[in-house]
Every structure is written in structure tokens, then in C-alpha cells.
C-alpha positions as CSV (number, residue, x, y, z in Angstrom):
1,X,8.3,-18.6,-32.9
2,X,7.2,-15.6,-34.9
3,X,6.9,-12.4,-32.9
4,X,3.3,-12.0,-34.2
5,X,2.4,-15.4,-32.7
6,X,4.0,-14.5,-29.4
7,X,2.0,-11.2,-29.3
8,X,-1.3,-13.0,-29.9
9,X,-0.6,-15.4,-27.1
10,X,0.3,-12.6,-24.7
11,X,-2.8,-10.7,-25.7
12,X,-4.9,-13.8,-24.8
13,X,-3.0,-14.0,-21.5
14,X,-4.2,-10.5,-20.6
15,X,-7.8,-11.6,-20.9
16,X,-7.0,-14.1,-18.1
17,X,-5.0,-11.5,-16.1
18,X,-8.0,-9.1,-16.2
19,X,-10.2,-9.2,-13.1
20,X,-14.0,-8.7,-13.3
21,X,-15.4,-5.5,-11.6
22,X,-17.2,-7.5,-8.9
23,X,-14.0,-9.2,-7.8
24,X,-12.1,-5.9,-8.0
25,X,-14.5,-4.2,-5.7
26,X,-14.5,-7.2,-3.3
27,X,-10.7,-7.4,-3.2
28,X,-10.4,-3.6,-2.7
29,X,-12.9,-3.7,0.2
30,X,-11.2,-6.6,1.9
31,X,-7.7,-5.3,1.7
32,X,-8.6,-1.7,2.6
33,X,-10.4,-3.1,5.6
34,X,-7.2,-4.9,6.6
35,X,-5.3,-1.6,6.2
36,X,-7.8,0.0,8.5
37,X,-7.3,-2.7,11.1
38,X,-3.6,-2.4,10.9
39,X,-3.8,1.4,11.4
40,X,-6.1,0.9,14.4
41,X,-3.6,-1.5,15.9
42,X,-1.1,1.4,15.9
43,X,-3.5,3.9,17.5
44,X,-2.0,3.3,21.0
45,X,1.5,4.1,19.7
46,X,0.2,7.3,18.0
47,X,-1.5,8.3,21.3
48,X,1.7,7.7,23.1
49,X,3.7,9.9,20.6
50,X,1.1,12.7,20.9
51,X,1.3,12.5,24.7
52,X,5.1,12.7,24.6
53,X,4.9,15.8,22.4
54,X,3.0,17.8,25.0
55,X,5.6,18.1,27.8
56,X,8.4,18.8,25.2
57,X,6.4,21.7,23.8
58,X,5.8,22.9,27.4
59,X,9.5,22.6,28.1
60,X,10.2,24.8,25.1
61,X,8.0,27.6,26.4
62,X,9.5,27.4,29.9
63,X,13.0,27.7,28.4
64,X,12.1,30.8,26.4
65,X,10.5,32.4,29.4
66,X,13.5,31.6,31.6
67,X,15.8,33.1,28.9
68,X,13.7,36.3,28.6
69,X,13.9,36.6,32.4
70,X,17.8,36.3,32.1
71,X,17.7,33.1,34.1
72,X,19.6,31.0,31.6
73,X,22.3,32.0,29.1
74,X,21.9,31.9,25.3
75,X,24.2,29.0,24.7
76,X,22.3,26.8,27.2
77,X,19.0,27.9,25.7
78,X,20.3,26.9,22.2
79,X,21.5,23.5,23.3
80,X,18.3,22.7,25.1
81,X,16.1,23.9,22.3
82,X,18.1,21.8,19.8
83,X,17.6,18.8,22.0
84,X,13.9,19.4,22.2
85,X,13.5,20.1,18.5
86,X,15.3,16.9,17.6
87,X,12.9,14.9,19.9
88,X,9.9,16.7,18.4
89,X,11.0,16.1,14.8
90,X,11.4,12.4,15.6
91,X,7.9,12.2,17.0
92,X,6.4,14.1,14.0
93,X,8.3,11.9,11.5
94,X,6.9,8.7,13.2
95,X,3.4,10.1,13.2
96,X,3.6,11.2,9.5
97,X,5.2,7.9,8.5
98,X,2.4,5.9,10.2
99,X,-0.3,7.7,8.3
100,X,1.7,8.2,5.1
101,X,2.6,4.5,4.6
102,X,-0.9,3.3,4.8
103,X,-2.2,6.2,2.6
104,X,0.4,5.5,0.0
105,X,-0.3,1.7,0.1
106,X,-4.0,2.3,-0.3
107,X,-3.4,4.6,-3.3
108,X,-1.0,2.1,-4.9
109,X,-3.6,-0.7,-4.3
110,X,-6.3,1.3,-6.0
111,X,-4.0,2.0,-9.0
112,X,-3.1,-1.6,-9.2
113,X,-6.6,-2.9,-9.2
114,X,-7.7,-0.2,-11.7
115,X,-5.0,-1.5,-14.1
116,X,-6.1,-5.2,-13.6
117,X,-9.8,-4.3,-14.2
118,X,-9.0,-3.1,-17.7
119,X,-5.7,-4.9,-18.5
120,X,-6.8,-6.6,-21.7
121,X,-8.2,-3.5,-23.3
122,X,-5.2,-1.3,-22.2
123,X,-2.7,-3.9,-23.6
124,X,-4.6,-4.3,-26.9
125,X,-4.6,-0.6,-27.7
126,X,-1.1,0.1,-26.5
127,X,1.8,0.7,-28.8
128,X,4.9,-1.5,-28.7
129,X,6.8,0.7,-26.3
130,X,3.9,0.8,-23.8
131,X,3.2,-2.9,-24.2
132,X,6.8,-3.5,-23.1
133,X,6.3,-1.2,-20.1
134,X,3.1,-3.0,-19.1
135,X,4.7,-6.4,-19.3
136,X,7.7,-5.2,-17.3
137,X,5.4,-3.7,-14.6
138,X,3.3,-6.9,-14.2
139,X,5.7,-9.8,-14.9
140,X,9.2,-10.9,-13.9
141,X,9.2,-13.3,-16.9
142,X,6.9,-14.8,-19.6
143,X,7.3,-18.5,-20.6
144,X,5.8,-20.0,-23.7
145,X,6.2,-23.8,-24.3
146,X,5.8,-25.9,-27.4
147,X,2.1,-26.3,-26.8
148,X,1.6,-22.5,-26.9
149,X,0.8,-22.5,-23.1
150,X,1.9,-19.2,-21.4
151,X,3.2,-19.2,-17.9
152,X,4.2,-16.0,-16.0
153,X,6.1,-14.9,-13.0
154,X,4.3,-11.9,-11.5
155,X,5.9,-9.0,-9.8
156,X,4.5,-7.6,-6.5
157,X,1.8,-6.7,-5.8
158,X,0.3,-8.5,-8.8
159,X,1.7,-11.8,-7.5
160,X,-0.4,-11.5,-4.4
161,X,-3.5,-10.4,-6.2
162,X,-3.2,-13.4,-8.5
163,X,-2.8,-15.8,-5.6
164,X,-5.3,-18.8,-5.9
165,X,-8.1,-18.4,-3.4
166,X,-7.7,-14.7,-2.8
167,X,-10.6,-13.7,-5.2
168,X,-12.9,-16.3,-3.5
169,X,-11.9,-15.0,-0.1
170,X,-12.7,-11.5,-1.2
171,X,-16.1,-12.3,-2.5
172,X,-16.9,-14.3,0.6
173,X,-15.7,-11.4,2.8
174,X,-17.9,-9.0,0.9
175,X,-20.9,-11.2,1.2
176,X,-20.4,-11.5,4.9
177,X,-19.9,-7.8,5.3
178,X,-23.1,-7.0,3.4
179,X,-25.0,-9.5,5.5
180,X,-23.8,-7.8,8.7
181,X,-24.7,-4.4,7.2
182,X,-21.2,-3.0,7.5
183,X,-17.8,-3.1,5.9
184,X,-16.1,-4.7,8.9
185,X,-12.4,-5.3,9.4
186,X,-11.7,-8.9,8.8
187,X,-8.4,-10.4,9.6
188,X,-8.8,-12.8,6.7
189,X,-7.0,-10.6,4.2
190,X,-5.6,-13.6,2.3
191,X,-1.9,-14.2,1.3
192,X,-1.5,-10.6,-0.1
193,X,-1.9,-8.7,3.2
194,X,-0.5,-11.5,5.3
195,X,2.8,-11.8,3.4
196,X,3.3,-8.3,1.9
197,X,5.0,-5.4,3.7
198,X,3.1,-2.2,2.9
199,X,5.9,-0.9,0.8
200,X,5.6,-3.9,-1.5
201,X,2.3,-2.5,-2.8
202,X,4.2,0.2,-4.5
């Protein structure tokens, strides 16, 4: 096939890949609600981590006071302070990771949906180098048969966002949330949030 013909077929594919604004908003709301629900499920762990931090910080202060009162030698103070600092750092890392993973996943989701909302126009006006990058970002492979039908293998998270039924689920979820007068936190996040680890949204 001539490369020009292949390009025209791929351009038409991007019109199908593009998602309308209403569906984009619905999918974003539904998946972000699922993220919120998953964060809420980790609230007990966060509270436990915060609770464990308090006595460690208190122990730090007591050690310093004891050292200033010449009750413990410097080498013991250093060992105990190192032990406490290691525990505190582990707690802080777990708290930061809990919030950071969800925040990063949410940002990546927004970027992904923004691209899909304007995919056809972006691809049409991109030069050859950027078209290649866009194709590599969205697809594992593109297949064109003798009938000029184009099939694709999506990369994550686009594979999940293109799952049949997800868009209908998102629109139904949004309609239900509006009827209830709130965003809500539905567990019906569809195949994307059920099968994808948060890091796969990057």
C-alpha cells in the first residue's frame, strides 16, 4: 500500500478514537470517584500510621532530654535516634506514597482524556515525527487488511478507556449521580479501574 493511503486510513481511525466531550466528562467523573473511594478505603491505614508517629516523636524528645541531663551516653543516643528516624521515614514514605500515587494517577487520567477529546485534530495537524510519537503512545500495533479495515492494539491506559461498555457505564453513572444531586462514589468503575493498577495510568 502507498504510504499516503495508509496515512489517510490512520487519520480516519483517529476520528473513531476521539471521544466526545460529554463522554469524556462522564468517564472522568466516574473514574475519579473510584479513586476517591479507593483513597477512603486507605483512611484507616493512614490514621494508624499517623498514630504510630506520635509516640516515636515523643521518644525522640525524651532521648534528647535524657542526654542533656547526662543520663545516657552519646553513642546510645545516636543509635536510638537512628532507629527512630528510620521508623519515622518509613511512615512518612508510606503516607506520601498513598497520596502521591492517587494524585499522579488522577493527573495522568486527565491528560489521557484530554488527548482523546481532541485526538483527530491533534493528529491531523501534527508533523510526521509527532504523528509517530502519538501512534506509539496510543497503540501497540496497527493492522490494515485488504479491505482497508484498520484494527489496533491499544496501550494502557487507552486500552481500558476503549473497552466496550465503559462509555455507556460512565454516562449511566453520571445520570444517576445527577439524579441524586451528588457526584457519589460508585463501585461500578468498569473494566479500567477494576483491572488496572494505578501505575498503569501513567
